[in-house]
N, C-alpha and C positions, 0 to 999 in steps of 0.2 A: 426621148423621155416620154413624149406623148404616146408613142406607139406602145411602149412598155406598159404604161398605165392603162391604156385601152385593152391590151392583151390580158392583164391581170383582172380587170373588171369583167371581161367576157368570160374568162376562166372561172371566176367567182360565181357568176350567174349560172353557168352550166352546172357547177357543183351543187348549188342550192336547188336547182330544178331536178337534178338527179337524185338528191337526197329526198326531196318531197315525193317524187314519183316512187322511189323504193319503199318509202313508208306506207304509201297508200296501197301498193301492191301487197306488201307483207301483211297488212291488216286485213285485206280482203280475202286472202287465201285461206285463213283459218275461220272465217265467219260462216255461219249457217243461216239459212233462210227459213222463215216460218211460211209454210204452205197451207192454204185453206182449200179444201175441195169446194166445188161449186154448190154442193148441197147445203152449205151454211147460209146461203141466201134465202132459202125457203123458210116460211114461217114455222114457229114451234108447233109441234103436234100436241095432242092432249096429254100423252104420257110424259113428254118432255116438260110441259108446263107444270104437271103434277110434281115431277121431281124437283124442279126449281122452286116451286111453292113450298115443298116440304123442307128444303134447306134454307131458303131465304125468308120464308114467312111473310110478315107484313112489310118487309123492306124490299120485296121483289121488284116492285115498280121502280123505286128510286135506285137501287143498287144494280139491277140487271136490265130490265126492259127499257129504261131511259138511257142506258149506257151502251151504245151500239158496239164498241170494240169488245166489251165484256160479254155481251150477249153472243156475238159472233164466236168468241173464244169458247164459251160454254157449249154452244151448239156443236162446235168442232170436237170438243171432248166427247159429248154424248153420241154423236153420229159417226165419228171417224177414228177416234183415238183409244177408246176403251173396248176391249173384246173379252168375252168370257169363253174360255175353251175347256173342253173336257179331255183329260189325259188319264185314263184308267191305268192303274198299276205304275204310275210315275210319281214317285214320292221324293222328289228332290227337295233339298233343304231351303225352301224359299220362306220369306217372312210371311206369317199368317195374317189373314185379314183382321183377326181379333186383336192384333198388335198395333193396328193403325188407329189412331185416335179419331173420334168423330169430329167433323167440321161443324161445330155448334156455335160459331160466332154470332150468327143471326137468329138462330132458333135453338135456345137452350134445352128444349124438350125433345131433341132428336134421340132416338133409341135404336139400338142394334136389333135386327130382326133375324129370324131364321131365313137362311139363304133361299132365294127363288130366282132362277135365271131371268124369268120374265119381268120381275119387278125390282131387280137389283138397281139401286141408285148409287152410282160411283161418286156423285157429288156430296154424299153424306160423309164421306171419309176424307181425312186430311192427307190425301195423296199428294206427292210432289208432281203436279201435272206439268210443271215447267222444267223438269229435269232434261238434261242434254242427251240422255240415253233411254232406251226402253226399260220398263220395269215389269216385274212379275211377282204376284202375290198368290199364295195358296189360300183357298177358302176352306176354313177349318172343317174337318170331318167329312170332306167331299173329295171328288176327283176333279173339281173345277179350279181353274186358275184365272185370275184377273190379269190381263196384259194391258199395260198402258204404254201406248206408242208415243215416242217423242214427237213434239210439234216441229222440231228442227230437221231440216234436210240439207245436205251439202249441195 
């Protein structure tokens, strides 16, 4: 009787351990990792600071500069994840930049401007920067497209 009880207890423990291991493996296999390039460690340059100030206004210090994870994420967006590309004669049906609302939560006076590649501020727009896939938007009346790369990598 004691041997039977010991056998069933051991079998029960192996089953529990197997279930726990299977759950952790299945959860891990579908997960994605956020990868930051080493350049996010570098301090903000003057253009980046200007872009952040334009969007966050007087709340910049409190909402970004004093919040290391948010600052790192915004530097990653500006330095690594947003790309402006020119594709002449390529008029695929992508959502237009004019259809994206402004991100004016912190600065209600934000305005749309005529597009200039050198001064384009992607933070002004309410893009889904945390989507799980890359996104592409066409800049109205131009051959330019905004590509937002996902922050997730397998």
